[in-house]
C-alpha positions as CSV (number, residue, x, y, z in Angstrom):
1,M,85.5,103.6,104.3
2,N,85.0,100.5,106.5
3,Y,83.3,97.6,104.7
4,N,82.1,94.7,107.0
5,T,80.1,92.2,105.1
6,G,79.4,90.1,108.1
7,K,77.9,93.0,110.1
8,Y,75.9,94.0,107.1
9,I,74.4,90.5,106.8
10,E,73.7,90.6,110.6
11,Q,71.9,94.0,110.1
12,L,69.9,92.6,107.2
13,I,68.8,89.6,109.4
14,A,67.7,92.0,112.2
15,E,65.9,94.4,109.8
16,N,64.0,91.5,108.2
17,G,62.9,90.2,111.6
18,V,64.3,86.7,111.0
19,V,67.0,84.7,112.8
20,Q,70.2,83.2,111.5
21,S,68.9,79.7,111.5
22,E,66.0,80.7,109.2
23,V,68.3,82.4,106.8
24,A,70.8,79.6,106.9
25,R,68.0,77.1,106.1
26,A,66.6,79.2,103.3
27,V,70.1,79.5,101.6
28,S,71.0,75.9,102.3
29,V,74.0,76.4,104.6
30,S,74.6,75.5,108.3
31,R,73.8,78.1,110.9
32,Q,77.4,77.7,112.1
33,L,78.8,78.7,108.7
34,L,76.5,81.7,108.5
35,S,77.6,82.6,112.1
36,L,81.3,82.4,111.1
37,I,80.7,84.7,108.1
38,I,78.8,87.2,110.3
39,C,81.7,87.1,112.8
40,G,84.2,87.7,110.0
41,K,86.0,84.3,110.5
42,R,85.0,83.0,107.0
43,E,84.4,84.7,103.7
44,L,81.4,84.3,101.5
45,S,81.6,82.0,98.5
46,L,80.3,83.5,95.3
47,Q,77.4,81.0,95.4
48,L,76.4,81.9,99.0
49,A,76.7,85.6,98.3
50,M,74.3,85.2,95.3
51,K,71.8,83.2,97.4
52,L,71.9,85.8,100.2
53,E,71.4,88.6,97.7
54,S,68.4,86.8,96.4
55,Y,67.0,86.1,99.8
56,F,67.3,89.7,101.0
57,D,66.4,91.1,97.5
58,L,69.7,93.0,97.2
59,P,71.2,94.3,93.9
60,E,73.2,91.7,92.1
61,G,76.8,91.6,93.2
62,E,76.4,93.9,96.3
63,L,77.7,91.4,98.8
64,V,80.5,90.2,96.5
65,V,81.7,93.8,95.9
66,M,81.4,94.6,99.6
67,Q,83.5,91.6,100.5
68,A,86.1,92.4,97.9
69,K,86.4,95.9,99.2
70,Q,86.7,94.5,102.7
71,S,89.5,92.1,101.7
72,L,91.3,94.9,99.9
73,E,91.1,97.2,102.9
74,Q,92.4,94.4,105.2
75,R,95.2,93.7,102.8
76,K,96.2,97.4,102.8
77,V,96.1,97.6,106.6
78,A,98.3,94.5,106.8
79,L,100.8,95.8,104.2
80,R,101.1,99.2,106.0
81,K,101.6,97.5,109.3
82,H,104.3,95.2,107.9
83,L,106.1,98.1,106.2
84,Y,105.9,100.2,109.4
85,E,107.4,97.3,111.4
86,R,110.2,96.9,108.8
87,L,110.9,100.6,109.0
88,V,111.0,100.6,112.8
89,A,113.3,97.6,112.8
90,K,115.7,99.5,110.5
91,N,115.4,102.5,112.9
92,A,114.0,104.8,110.2
93,F,111.9,106.7,112.7
94,W,114.5,107.1,115.4
95,S,113.4,110.6,116.1
96,Y,109.7,109.8,116.6
97,K,107.9,108.6,119.7
98,A,106.8,105.0,119.2
99,Q,103.1,105.9,119.3
100,A,103.5,108.6,116.7
101,V,105.0,106.3,114.1
102,E,101.6,105.0,112.9
103,R,100.4,108.5,112.2
104,I,103.3,109.3,109.9
105,P,102.0,111.1,106.7
106,D,101.9,109.1,103.5
107,K,104.6,111.2,101.8
108,L,107.1,110.6,104.6
109,F,106.1,107.0,104.8
110,I,106.7,106.5,101.1
111,E,110.0,108.4,101.2
112,K,111.3,106.3,104.2
113,C,110.3,103.1,102.4
114,L,112.2,104.0,99.3
115,M,115.2,105.2,101.2
116,T,115.4,102.4,103.8
117,L,113.8,99.1,102.7
118,D,114.9,96.4,100.4
119,E,113.5,95.5,97.0
120,A,110.9,93.0,98.3
121,D,109.4,95.6,100.7
122,I,109.5,98.4,98.1
123,E,107.5,96.1,95.8
124,L,104.8,95.9,98.6
125,L,104.7,99.7,98.6
126,F,103.4,99.6,95.0
127,E,100.5,97.4,96.3
128,L,99.7,100.0,98.9
129,F,99.9,103.2,96.8
130,P,99.4,104.0,93.1
131,R,102.7,104.1,91.1
132,K,102.0,107.7,90.1
133,R,101.8,108.8,93.8
134,I,105.0,107.0,94.7
135,R,106.8,108.5,91.7
136,G,105.5,112.0,92.7
137,V,106.8,111.6,96.2
138,W,110.2,110.3,95.0
139,R,110.5,113.2,92.5
140,E,109.4,115.9,95.0
141,R,111.4,114.6,98.0
142,M,114.3,112.4,96.8
143,A,115.2,113.0,93.1
144,I,116.3,116.6,94.0
145,Q,118.8,115.5,96.7
146,G,121.9,115.7,94.5
147,D,125.0,113.6,94.5
148,H,124.8,112.1,98.0
149,M,121.7,110.1,96.9
150,L,122.6,109.7,93.2
151,A,123.2,105.9,93.2
152,L,119.9,105.2,95.1
153,N,118.0,107.6,92.9
154,V,119.4,106.1,89.7
155,T,118.4,102.7,90.9
156,I,114.8,103.8,91.7
157,A,114.5,105.7,88.5
158,T,115.4,102.8,86.3
159,K,114.0,99.9,88.3
160,Y,110.6,101.3,89.4
161,F,109.9,104.0,86.9
162,G,111.6,102.9,83.7
163,I,113.5,106.2,83.2
164,K,115.9,105.6,80.4
165,E,118.6,108.3,81.2
166,P,118.3,108.6,85.0
167,E,121.3,110.9,85.5
168,K,119.9,113.5,83.0
169,Y,116.5,113.2,84.5
170,L,117.8,113.7,88.1
171,A,120.0,116.7,87.0
172,R,116.9,118.3,85.4
173,A,114.8,117.6,88.5
174,E,117.5,119.2,90.7
175,Q,117.8,122.2,88.4
176,M,114.1,122.7,88.4
177,Q,114.0,122.6,92.2
178,T,116.8,125.1,92.4
179,Q,114.9,127.5,90.0
180,K,111.8,127.1,92.1
181,L,113.7,128.0,95.3
182,L,115.3,131.0,93.6
183,K,112.0,132.2,92.4
184,Y,110.5,131.8,95.8
185,I,113.4,133.7,97.5
186,K,113.1,136.6,95.0
187,G,109.4,136.6,95.8
């Protein structure tokens, strides 16, 4: 969902048949500040959000919540872009056309981050996706890889998921995957 607080305020102004300068005067701010908020170049203060909510007879907290969601969405977009750039710089998507990289599915994106990036960037991954989702991708796609990824998987298991006996955990995960495959083959 796309939240744009400024556009919403602009829409409210138009729907109420007023102009920015009238609204600005009524809520005791400059027209320039209101214009900057509408253009997305400034954020609402809590005080101004409350005044605008009162002026437009909006439910309490509507603009504050909308702005918070907008900020969260912008942060996630920026994080994803940063991590993509880091992955591209490390040549993690060598087999993809440049324009296709941004459409990489989340599971592959998470896997590549865990396999390729450093600790600081992996920490950012946990801001972008819920821990449970990252762990699910790791378990499904990486923990079953066997000895050639054992050191990496032990590190991930202990550092990010607090698994106490990672070698045993990984052996069980691999064994369960093998059983699944055999069951599938036997049909």
